[in-house]
PyMOL Python script that loads the backbone (N, CA, C, O; Angstrom):
from pymol import cmd

cmd.read_pdbstr("""\
ATOM      1  N   UNK A   1      26.583  26.012  20.491  1.00  0.00           N
ATOM      2  CA  UNK A   1      26.914  27.420  20.471  1.00  0.00           C
ATOM      3  C   UNK A   1      25.973  28.108  21.447  1.00  0.00           C
ATOM      4  O   UNK A   1      24.753  27.966  21.375  1.00  0.00           O
ATOM      5  N   UNK A   2      26.576  28.855  22.358  1.00  0.00           N
ATOM      6  CA  UNK A   2      25.811  29.600  23.359  1.00  0.00           C
ATOM      7  C   UNK A   2      26.384  31.010  23.429  1.00  0.00           C
ATOM      8  O   UNK A   2      27.597  31.203  23.342  1.00  0.00           O
ATOM      9  N   UNK A   3      25.512  31.979  23.583  1.00  0.00           N
ATOM     10  CA  UNK A   3      25.940  33.359  23.724  1.00  0.00           C
ATOM     11  C   UNK A   3      25.207  33.997  24.896  1.00  0.00           C
ATOM     12  O   UNK A   3      24.038  33.709  25.150  1.00  0.00           O
ATOM     13  N   UNK A   4      25.915  34.867  25.601  1.00  0.00           N
ATOM     14  CA  UNK A   4      25.327  35.593  26.717  1.00  0.00           C
ATOM     15  C   UNK A   4      26.115  36.884  26.926  1.00  0.00           C
ATOM     16  O   UNK A   4      27.080  37.148  26.208  1.00  0.00           O
ATOM     17  N   UNK A   5      25.715  37.672  27.888  1.00  0.00           N
ATOM     18  CA  UNK A   5      26.438  38.906  28.174  1.00  0.00           C
ATOM     19  C   UNK A   5      27.845  38.590  28.672  1.00  0.00           C
ATOM     20  O   UNK A   5      28.037  37.707  29.508  1.00  0.00           O
ATOM     21  N   UNK A   6      28.824  39.322  28.148  1.00  0.00           N
ATOM     22  CA  UNK A   6      30.212  39.173  28.565  1.00  0.00           C
ATOM     23  C   UNK A   6      30.468  39.888  29.880  1.00  0.00           C
ATOM     24  O   UNK A   6      29.576  40.543  30.418  1.00  0.00           O
ATOM     25  N   UNK A   7      31.693  39.762  30.402  1.00  0.00           N
ATOM     26  CA  UNK A   7      32.016  40.357  31.701  1.00  0.00           C
ATOM     27  C   UNK A   7      31.890  41.875  31.737  1.00  0.00           C
ATOM     28  O   UNK A   7      31.723  42.454  32.811  1.00  0.00           O
ATOM     29  N   UNK A   8      31.967  42.518  30.597  1.00  0.00           N
ATOM     30  CA  UNK A   8      31.806  43.972  30.538  1.00  0.00           C
ATOM     31  C   UNK A   8      30.417  44.360  30.020  1.00  0.00           C
ATOM     32  O   UNK A   8      30.174  45.519  29.684  1.00  0.00           O
ATOM     33  N   UNK A   9      29.512  43.382  29.959  1.00  0.00           N
ATOM     34  CA  UNK A   9      28.146  43.644  29.510  1.00  0.00           C
ATOM     35  C   UNK A   9      27.349  44.399  30.562  1.00  0.00           C
ATOM     36  O   UNK A   9      27.860  44.700  31.641  1.00  0.00           O
ATOM     37  N   UNK A  10      26.104  44.702  30.249  1.00  0.00           N
ATOM     38  CA  UNK A  10      25.281  45.470  31.183  1.00  0.00           C
ATOM     39  C   UNK A  10      24.924  44.656  32.424  1.00  0.00           C
ATOM     40  O   UNK A  10      24.877  43.427  32.378  1.00  0.00           O
ATOM     41  N   UNK A  11      24.674  45.349  33.525  1.00  0.00           N
ATOM     42  CA  UNK A  11      24.237  44.695  34.762  1.00  0.00           C
ATOM     43  C   UNK A  11      22.751  44.376  34.720  1.00  0.00           C
ATOM     44  O   UNK A  11      22.272  43.500  35.440  1.00  0.00           O
ATOM     45  N   UNK A  12      22.029  45.097  33.868  1.00  0.00           N
ATOM     46  CA  UNK A  12      20.581  44.880  33.720  1.00  0.00           C
ATOM     47  C   UNK A  12      20.220  44.889  32.248  1.00  0.00           C
ATOM     48  O   UNK A  12      20.881  45.540  31.439  1.00  0.00           O
ATOM     49  N   UNK A  13      19.161  44.157  31.903  1.00  0.00           N
ATOM     50  CA  UNK A  13      18.611  44.163  30.548  1.00  0.00           C
ATOM     51  C   UNK A  13      17.099  44.189  30.668  1.00  0.00           C
ATOM     52  O   UNK A  13      16.507  43.327  31.318  1.00  0.00           O
ATOM     53  N   UNK A  14      16.482  45.163  30.053  1.00  0.00           N
ATOM     54  CA  UNK A  14      15.024  45.346  30.152  1.00  0.00           C
ATOM     55  C   UNK A  14      14.579  45.407  31.611  1.00  0.00           C
ATOM     56  O   UNK A  14      13.509  44.910  31.960  1.00  0.00           O
ATOM     57  N   UNK A  15      15.409  46.022  32.465  1.00  0.00           N
ATOM     58  CA  UNK A  15      15.060  46.192  33.869  1.00  0.00           C
ATOM     59  C   UNK A  15      15.346  44.988  34.751  1.00  0.00           C
ATOM     60  O   UNK A  15      15.119  45.045  35.959  1.00  0.00           O
ATOM     61  N   UNK A  16      15.844  43.889  34.164  1.00  0.00           N
ATOM     62  CA  UNK A  16      16.114  42.678  34.933  1.00  0.00           C
ATOM     63  C   UNK A  16      17.608  42.510  35.158  1.00  0.00           C
ATOM     64  O   UNK A  16      18.410  42.815  34.275  1.00  0.00           O
ATOM     65  N   UNK A  17      17.989  42.019  36.351  1.00  0.00           N
ATOM     66  CA  UNK A  17      19.385  41.719  36.625  1.00  0.00           C
ATOM     67  C   UNK A  17      19.845  40.593  35.711  1.00  0.00           C
ATOM     68  O   UNK A  17      19.080  39.670  35.433  1.00  0.00           O
ATOM     69  N   UNK A  18      21.080  40.659  35.242  1.00  0.00           N
ATOM     70  CA  UNK A  18      21.635  39.611  34.386  1.00  0.00           C
ATOM     71  C   UNK A  18      22.891  39.036  35.043  1.00  0.00           C
ATOM     72  O   UNK A  18      23.473  39.641  35.944  1.00  0.00           O
ATOM     73  N   UNK A  19      23.288  37.864  34.575  1.00  0.00           N
ATOM     74  CA  UNK A  19      24.547  37.255  34.974  1.00  0.00           C
ATOM     75  C   UNK A  19      25.493  37.409  33.797  1.00  0.00           C
ATOM     76  O   UNK A  19      25.128  37.106  32.661  1.00  0.00           O
ATOM     77  N   UNK A  20      26.702  37.878  34.057  1.00  0.00           N
ATOM     78  CA  UNK A  20      27.700  38.079  33.006  1.00  0.00           C
ATOM     79  C   UNK A  20      28.772  36.996  33.129  1.00  0.00           C
ATOM     80  O   UNK A  20      29.139  36.592  34.232  1.00  0.00           O
ATOM     81  N   UNK A  21      29.262  36.538  31.989  1.00  0.00           N
ATOM     82  CA  UNK A  21      30.227  35.441  31.964  1.00  0.00           C
ATOM     83  C   UNK A  21      31.406  35.776  31.069  1.00  0.00           C
ATOM     84  O   UNK A  21      31.266  36.514  30.094  1.00  0.00           O
ATOM     85  N   UNK A  22      32.576  35.230  31.404  1.00  0.00           N
ATOM     86  CA  UNK A  22      33.654  35.135  30.436  1.00  0.00           C
ATOM     87  C   UNK A  22      33.591  33.711  29.878  1.00  0.00           C
ATOM     88  O   UNK A  22      32.775  32.908  30.331  1.00  0.00           O
ATOM     89  N   UNK A  23      34.437  33.392  28.906  1.00  0.00           N
ATOM     90  CA  UNK A  23      34.350  32.074  28.257  1.00  0.00           C
ATOM     91  C   UNK A  23      34.553  30.937  29.259  1.00  0.00           C
ATOM     92  O   UNK A  23      33.841  29.934  29.203  1.00  0.00           O
ATOM     93  N   UNK A  24      35.510  31.079  30.166  1.00  0.00           N
ATOM     94  CA  UNK A  24      35.777  30.000  31.122  1.00  0.00           C
ATOM     95  C   UNK A  24      34.620  29.777  32.084  1.00  0.00           C
ATOM     96  O   UNK A  24      34.249  28.634  32.350  1.00  0.00           O
ATOM     97  N   UNK A  25      34.051  30.848  32.604  1.00  0.00           N
ATOM     98  CA  UNK A  25      32.952  30.674  33.558  1.00  0.00           C
ATOM     99  C   UNK A  25      31.690  30.158  32.873  1.00  0.00           C
ATOM    100  O   UNK A  25      30.931  29.403  33.480  1.00  0.00           O
ATOM    101  N   UNK A  26      31.452  30.547  31.630  1.00  0.00           N
ATOM    102  CA  UNK A  26      30.297  30.013  30.911  1.00  0.00           C
ATOM    103  C   UNK A  26      30.507  28.530  30.618  1.00  0.00           C
ATOM    104  O   UNK A  26      29.585  27.730  30.780  1.00  0.00           O
ATOM    105  N   UNK A  27      31.704  28.162  30.190  1.00  0.00           N
ATOM    106  CA  UNK A  27      32.009  26.760  29.920  1.00  0.00           C
ATOM    107  C   UNK A  27      31.825  25.909  31.175  1.00  0.00           C
ATOM    108  O   UNK A  27      31.333  24.785  31.081  1.00  0.00           O
ATOM    109  N   UNK A  28      32.204  26.414  32.334  1.00  0.00           N
ATOM    110  CA  UNK A  28      32.062  25.694  33.597  1.00  0.00           C
ATOM    111  C   UNK A  28      30.606  25.347  33.891  1.00  0.00           C
ATOM    112  O   UNK A  28      30.327  24.310  34.492  1.00  0.00           O
ATOM    113  N   UNK A  29      29.686  26.194  33.479  1.00  0.00           N
ATOM    114  CA  UNK A  29      28.258  25.943  33.713  1.00  0.00           C
ATOM    115  C   UNK A  29      27.774  24.653  33.044  1.00  0.00           C
ATOM    116  O   UNK A  29      26.786  24.062  33.481  1.00  0.00           O
ATOM    117  N   UNK A  30      28.458  24.220  31.996  1.00  0.00           N
ATOM    118  CA  UNK A  30      28.025  23.032  31.253  1.00  0.00           C
ATOM    119  C   UNK A  30      28.637  21.743  31.786  1.00  0.00           C
ATOM    120  O   UNK A  30      28.147  20.662  31.459  1.00  0.00           O
ATOM    121  N   UNK A  31      29.664  21.819  32.577  1.00  0.00           N
ATOM    122  CA  UNK A  31      30.246  20.634  33.189  1.00  0.00           C
ATOM    123  C   UNK A  31      31.407  20.052  32.409  1.00  0.00           C
ATOM    124  O   UNK A  31      31.695  20.454  31.282  1.00  0.00           O
ATOM    125  N   UNK A  32      32.070  19.087  33.045  1.00  0.00           N
ATOM    126  CA  UNK A  32      33.304  18.508  32.527  1.00  0.00           C
ATOM    127  C   UNK A  32      33.118  17.708  31.243  1.00  0.00           C
ATOM    128  O   UNK A  32      34.092  17.499  30.520  1.00  0.00           O
ATOM    129  N   UNK A  33      31.920  17.258  30.937  1.00  0.00           N
ATOM    130  CA  UNK A  33      31.703  16.457  29.721  1.00  0.00           C
ATOM    131  C   UNK A  33      31.756  17.302  28.452  1.00  0.00           C
ATOM    132  O   UNK A  33      31.808  16.756  27.350  1.00  0.00           O
ATOM    133  N   UNK A  34      31.742  18.607  28.591  1.00  0.00           N
ATOM    134  CA  UNK A  34      31.792  19.490  27.426  1.00  0.00           C
ATOM    135  C   UNK A  34      33.196  20.043  27.241  1.00  0.00           C
ATOM    136  O   UNK A  34      33.870  20.404  28.207  1.00  0.00           O
ATOM    137  N   UNK A  35      33.622  20.102  25.999  1.00  0.00           N
ATOM    138  CA  UNK A  35      34.939  20.617  25.631  1.00  0.00           C
ATOM    139  C   UNK A  35      34.745  21.970  24.934  1.00  0.00           C
ATOM    140  O   UNK A  35      34.008  22.071  23.953  1.00  0.00           O
ATOM    141  N   UNK A  36      35.408  22.996  25.447  1.00  0.00           N
ATOM    142  CA  UNK A  36      35.347  24.320  24.832  1.00  0.00           C
ATOM    143  C   UNK A  36      36.224  24.315  23.585  1.00  0.00           C
ATOM    144  O   UNK A  36      37.446  24.202  23.684  1.00  0.00           O
ATOM    145  N   UNK A  37      35.607  24.439  22.418  1.00  0.00           N
ATOM    146  CA  UNK A  37      36.319  24.414  21.147  1.00  0.00           C
ATOM    147  C   UNK A  37      36.829  25.803  20.789  1.00  0.00           C
ATOM    148  O   UNK A  37      37.982  25.967  20.390  1.00  0.00           O
ATOM    149  N   UNK A  38      35.965  26.797  20.935  1.00  0.00           N
ATOM    150  CA  UNK A  38      36.314  28.156  20.538  1.00  0.00           C
ATOM    151  C   UNK A  38      35.415  29.136  21.275  1.00  0.00           C
ATOM    152  O   UNK A  38      34.282  28.814  21.633  1.00  0.00           O
ATOM    153  N   UNK A  39      35.937  30.333  21.496  1.00  0.00           N
ATOM    154  CA  UNK A  39      35.122  31.394  22.092  1.00  0.00           C
ATOM    155  C   UNK A  39      35.482  32.718  21.440  1.00  0.00           C
ATOM    156  O   UNK A  39      36.558  32.878  20.865  1.00  0.00           O
ATOM    157  N   UNK A  40      34.561  33.656  21.543  1.00  0.00           N
ATOM    158  CA  UNK A  40      34.778  34.988  20.972  1.00  0.00           C
ATOM    159  C   UNK A  40      33.942  35.989  21.761  1.00  0.00           C
ATOM    160  O   UNK A  40      32.938  35.633  22.379  1.00  0.00           O
ATOM    161  N   UNK A  41      34.373  37.236  21.728  1.00  0.00           N
ATOM    162  CA  UNK A  41      33.572  38.312  22.310  1.00  0.00           C
ATOM    163  C   UNK A  41      33.202  39.289  21.201  1.00  0.00           C
ATOM    164  O   UNK A  41      33.887  39.401  20.185  1.00  0.00           O
ATOM    165  N   UNK A  42      32.109  39.985  21.428  1.00  0.00           N
ATOM    166  CA  UNK A  42      31.610  40.944  20.442  1.00  0.00           C
ATOM    167  C   UNK A  42      31.068  42.160  21.176  1.00  0.00           C
ATOM    168  O   UNK A  42      30.446  42.028  22.230  1.00  0.00           O
ATOM    169  N   UNK A  43      31.298  43.323  20.631  1.00  0.00           N
ATOM    170  CA  UNK A  43      30.650  44.539  21.112  1.00  0.00           C
ATOM    171  C   UNK A  43      29.488  44.821  20.177  1.00  0.00           C
ATOM    172  O   UNK A  43      29.684  45.171  19.013  1.00  0.00           O
ATOM    173  N   UNK A  44      28.285  44.668  20.691  1.00  0.00           N
ATOM    174  CA  UNK A  44      27.056  44.820  19.911  1.00  0.00           C
ATOM    175  C   UNK A  44      26.522  46.241  20.072  1.00  0.00           C
ATOM    176  O   UNK A  44      26.347  46.721  21.192  1.00  0.00           O
ATOM    177  N   UNK A  45      26.265  46.905  18.954  1.00  0.00           N
ATOM    178  CA  UNK A  45      25.643  48.233  18.971  1.00  0.00           C
ATOM    179  C   UNK A  45      24.129  48.063  19.045  1.00  0.00           C
ATOM    180  O   UNK A  45      23.531  47.423  18.180  1.00  0.00           O
ATOM    181  N   UNK A  46      23.512  48.632  20.072  1.00  0.00           N
ATOM    182  CA  UNK A  46      22.063  48.534  20.217  1.00  0.00           C
ATOM    183  C   UNK A  46      21.381  49.628  19.388  1.00  0.00           C
ATOM    184  O   UNK A  46      22.029  50.593  18.985  1.00  0.00           O
ATOM    185  N   UNK A  47      20.090  49.483  19.136  1.00  0.00           N
ATOM    186  CA  UNK A  47      19.352  50.536  18.425  1.00  0.00           C
ATOM    187  C   UNK A  47      19.313  51.864  19.197  1.00  0.00           C
ATOM    188  O   UNK A  47      18.983  52.908  18.634  1.00  0.00           O
ATOM    189  N   UNK A  48      19.652  51.809  20.488  1.00  0.00           N
ATOM    190  CA  UNK A  48      19.614  53.001  21.329  1.00  0.00           C
ATOM    191  C   UNK A  48      20.964  53.721  21.372  1.00  0.00           C
ATOM    192  O   UNK A  48      21.119  54.708  22.091  1.00  0.00           O
ATOM    193  N   UNK A  49      21.945  53.226  20.598  1.00  0.00           N
ATOM    194  CA  UNK A  49      23.234  53.883  20.521  1.00  0.00           C
ATOM    195  C   UNK A  49      24.230  53.483  21.597  1.00  0.00           C
ATOM    196  O   UNK A  49      25.275  54.118  21.737  1.00  0.00           O
ATOM    197  N   UNK A  50      23.925  52.449  22.353  1.00  0.00           N
ATOM    198  CA  UNK A  50      24.865  51.956  23.361  1.00  0.00           C
ATOM    199  C   UNK A  50      25.519  50.677  22.847  1.00  0.00           C
ATOM    200  O   UNK A  50      25.081  50.100  21.852  1.00  0.00           O
ATOM    201  N   UNK A  51      26.564  50.247  23.533  1.00  0.00           N
ATOM    202  CA  UNK A  51      27.201  48.984  23.186  1.00  0.00           C
ATOM    203  C   UNK A  51      27.049  48.006  24.341  1.00  0.00           C
ATOM    204  O   UNK A  51      27.046  48.398  25.508  1.00  0.00           O
ATOM    205  N   UNK A  52      26.923  46.738  24.002  1.00  0.00           N
ATOM    206  CA  UNK A  52      26.824  45.672  24.991  1.00  0.00           C
ATOM    207  C   UNK A  52      27.795  44.567  24.586  1.00  0.00           C
ATOM    208  O   UNK A  52      27.830  44.155  23.426  1.00  0.00           O
ATOM    209  N   UNK A  53      28.578  44.094  25.546  1.00  0.00           N
ATOM    210  CA  UNK A  53      29.522  43.028  25.257  1.00  0.00           C
ATOM    211  C   UNK A  53      28.832  41.665  25.377  1.00  0.00           C
ATOM    212  O   UNK A  53      28.105  41.404  26.336  1.00  0.00           O
ATOM    213  N   UNK A  54      29.074  40.808  24.389  1.00  0.00           N
ATOM    214  CA  UNK A  54      28.588  39.435  24.404  1.00  0.00           C
ATOM    215  C   UNK A  54      29.769  38.490  24.320  1.00  0.00           C
ATOM    216  O   UNK A  54      30.812  38.830  23.761  1.00  0.00           O
ATOM    217  N   UNK A  55      29.601  37.304  24.880  1.00  0.00           N
ATOM    218  CA  UNK A  55      30.594  36.239  24.744  1.00  0.00           C
ATOM    219  C   UNK A  55      29.898  35.055  24.076  1.00  0.00           C
ATOM    220  O   UNK A  55      28.756  34.728  24.398  1.00  0.00           O
ATOM    221  N   UNK A  56      30.598  34.425  23.153  1.00  0.00           N
ATOM    222  CA  UNK A  56      30.102  33.249  22.430  1.00  0.00           C
ATOM    223  C   UNK A  56      31.006  32.074  22.744  1.00  0.00           C
ATOM    224  O   UNK A  56      32.229  32.209  22.729  1.00  0.00           O
ATOM    225  N   UNK A  57      30.419  30.927  23.026  1.00  0.00           N
ATOM    226  CA  UNK A  57      31.189  29.712  23.269  1.00  0.00           C
ATOM    227  C   UNK A  57      30.650  28.588  22.400  1.00  0.00           C
ATOM    228  O   UNK A  57      29.447  28.333  22.352  1.00  0.00           O
ATOM    229  N   UNK A  58      31.573  27.923  21.714  1.00  0.00           N
ATOM    230  CA  UNK A  58      31.243  26.742  20.929  1.00  0.00           C
ATOM    231  C   UNK A  58      31.837  25.549  21.655  1.00  0.00           C
ATOM    232  O   UNK A  58      33.057  25.438  21.780  1.00  0.00           O
ATOM    233  N   UNK A  59      30.978  24.656  22.136  1.00  0.00           N
ATOM    234  CA  UNK A  59      31.401  23.497  22.910  1.00  0.00           C
ATOM    235  C   UNK A  59      30.904  22.226  22.242  1.00  0.00           C
ATOM    236  O   UNK A  59      29.879  22.223  21.559  1.00  0.00           O
ATOM    237  N   UNK A  60      31.653  21.137  22.452  1.00  0.00           N
ATOM    238  CA  UNK A  60      31.217  19.819  21.993  1.00  0.00           C
ATOM    239  C   UNK A  60      31.110  18.898  23.197  1.00  0.00           C
ATOM    240  O   UNK A  60      31.799  19.077  24.202  1.00  0.00           O
ATOM    241  N   UNK A  61      30.244  17.921  23.076  1.00  0.00           N
ATOM    242  CA  UNK A  61      30.038  16.926  24.131  1.00  0.00           C
ATOM    243  C   UNK A  61      31.037  15.798  23.942  1.00  0.00           C
ATOM    244  O   UNK A  61      31.122  15.210  22.864  1.00  0.00           O
ATOM    245  N   UNK A  62      31.792  15.495  24.992  1.00  0.00           N
ATOM    246  CA  UNK A  62      32.729  14.377  24.950  1.00  0.00           C
ATOM    247  C   UNK A  62      31.915  13.083  24.989  1.00  0.00           C
ATOM    248  O   UNK A  62      31.064  12.912  25.862  1.00  0.00           O
ATOM    249  N   UNK A  63      32.167  12.190  24.064  1.00  0.00           N
ATOM    250  CA  UNK A  63      31.372  10.954  23.976  1.00  0.00           C
ATOM    251  C   UNK A  63      32.095   9.739  24.538  1.00  0.00           C
ATOM    252  O   UNK A  63      31.470   8.699  24.747  1.00  0.00           O
ATOM    253  N   UNK A  64      33.377   9.844  24.783  1.00  0.00           N
ATOM    254  CA  UNK A  64      34.106   8.672  25.279  1.00  0.00           C
ATOM    255  C   UNK A  64      34.428   8.804  26.746  1.00  0.00           C
ATOM    256  O   UNK A  64      35.039   7.908  27.327  1.00  0.00           O
TER     257      UNK A  64
END
""", "prot")
cmd.dss("prot")
cmd.show_as("cartoon", "prot")
cmd.util.cbc("prot")
cmd.orient("prot")
């Protein structure tokens, strides 16, 4: 299970540039041996009253 900023997430976090992913592009980062089982997006409410989009990917390693 991996989570990161989604495609509509912020361009910066704590002043640092971030990379935003959708489920397919995040899955690609892990390579062909991983199988994308499920993905989801979430709009997270921050303590500062803003929302940030996250994407979650659940992948398994192909063993055969």
